N, C-alpha and C positions, 0 to 999 in steps of 0.2 A: 791111575789106570791108563791115562792118555799119554803120559810123557814117554819120550823115546830118548835114550842116551845116545849122544853123537860124539864121535871123535873130532877134535879141533881140526884135524887134517882131512875130514870128509870120510866117505863121499858126500857131496852136498845135495845132488839132485834127488836122491831117494827119499829124503826127509823134508823136502821143500813144502811149506804150508802146514807142517805138523808142530805140535808142542814138543819142544826138545829141551834136553838138559845137556849143558856143555861145561866142562871144567878145563882150564888151561892157563897159560901165562899170558896176561894182557901186556902188550908192548907196542911201541911206535917206532917208525923209521926216523922220526924227527925229534924236536925238543919243544918243551913248553916255555914260552918267553914272555917276560914283562917288557913290552915294547916301550913303555913310558921311561924306563931307566936302562934299557938295553941289558937286562939281566936274564939269562936263560938257565934252564934246568933240564937235566937228562931224566925227566920224569913224565908221567902221564898227565898229572895235574900239578900246577904250580900256583900257590895261593899267596896273595899279598894282603895282610891284615893291617889296618891303619887305625890308630887311636890318636885323639888330640886332647891335650890338657886344657880344660875349660872350666869356667864357672858353671855351676849347676844350682838351680833354684829348688828348694823344698818348701812345700806349702802345708801348714798344719792348722786345722780348724778345731777350736775348742768352744764349748758352751759354758757360759758363766751366768750366774744370777745377778740381776740388777736390783737396785733398791725398789721395794714394792713387790718383789717375788717373781717378776717376769725374767725370761732368759734371753740372752743375746749370743750370737755366734761371733767369736773373735778369730780372725785369721792372721797368723804370723808367717813371715817369710824369712827363711835363712838361706845363706849362700856358702857354698864350699867349692874348692877346686878339685876336680876329679878327671881321671882318664875316661874318655868315652869314644866309642866307635861311630857314634852319630853326632851330627852337629847340634849344639845347643844354641838356639836363637835368643841371644840376650836382649834383643829389642822388644821381646815379648815379656821380659821379666817385669814384675811389679815395681822393683826398684833397680832399674838398669844402671844407674849412676854408680861408678866404681866397680861394676861387674861386667865390663864389656868383653865379649868374645869376638874372635875373627868372624867375618861375615859368611864364611864358608869353609869347608874342609879343602885344603889345597890339593889333596890327593885322596882318593877313596879306595876301599878294599876291592879286590878283584880276583877272579880265578882264571888262570890261563890253561888252555888245553893243547896237548901235543896233537899233531895231525895224524890221521890214519890209524887210530888205535884199533888193534885187532887181536883175536885169539886164533892162532893158526890161520886158516883160510877165511875165517869169519870176521867181518867188520863189526865193531861195537858202536851202536848209535849213541848220539849225544845224551839222550835221556837216561841211558844206562851208565855211560861214562861219568855223569854227574853224581852217581851214587857211590862211586869209589871213595872210600873215606879213610884209608890208612895213611894219614898225613903224619909227617915228622918234621922237626925243625931243620931248616936248611941254612948252613953257615954262609956268611957274606964276606967276600974278600975285601981287602982295603981298596982295591981298584973299583970294585962295584959300589962300595960306600962313597967313594969319590964321585962316581957318576950320579948318585942320588943327591949329594951335596951340590954339585954343579947345576942339576936340574931345578932344585928347590931354592938355590941361592942361600943356603943356610949351612952351618957346621953340622956334620954327621959323625956320630960316635957309635962304635960297636959295643953293646953292653951285655951281650949274651948270645946264646946259640940262635942265630938267625934273627936277632933283634937289633934294630938300629934306633938310636935316639937322635932326633933332629932338633937341635937347639944349641944354645951357647954352653950350657952346663948340665950334663945329664944327672948330676948329683943334686941339682936344685932347679927343678922344672919350672918354667914360666908359662903363663897362659899363651896358647898358640903353638907350643912345642908339640912335636909329633913323636909317636912310637910306631915303627914299622916292623912287622914280623913276617918272615918268609917261611912257608911250609911247603913240602912237596910229597906227592904220592908216587913212589917209584914203580917201575914195571914189576908185576907180581901176579900171583894166582888169583883168578876170579871164578865164580860159579854163576851160571846164568840159566834160568828157566824162562822161556819165552817161545813165541811162535816164530819159526824160521821163515824168513822171507828172502828167498834166493840165498845170498851170502851174508845176510845180516838178520836182525831180529826186530819184531814188532809185538805189541800187546796181543795176548791170546784171547 
């Protein structure tokens, strides 16, 4: 009962302070860029996802009966190599010997935002921009892969749509190898219901 439908092109003054509904194309005059590797995208949001091949510890507790009928809990630890987006601190492993991981992730995941994202005359605030979710893989050129290789001082191989394998041999991953995936959310339609605050939006 409260909401007022507004055109992206205004007029703006008549609905200032009201709960409004607006639909239109979200776009930006600039690009979203990964400054770490000097890779940019003509998108609203540009995401870098990073995984590292690491040792992972699994802990299993089992109860067993002792002579005399009492019970004891026996803990076993197993180790496997897996891709993970978070760092596995091998110094905390029960048996760290032979299961050493790098001390940190050399590069972490991040989302980069294009400047001045707007719908018509209305600017979209960061808290709403972050809710845009129509990501798709973004292919990486040979030149961009070379930039990643130079920055990380490791060989880089393109192994799929937007996926880079960082390491000597993508067919046989070693502990410490990385997998970097790029995704982008291009300009496109959005629908917003919020309180209009001048030429932008805030919670109602």
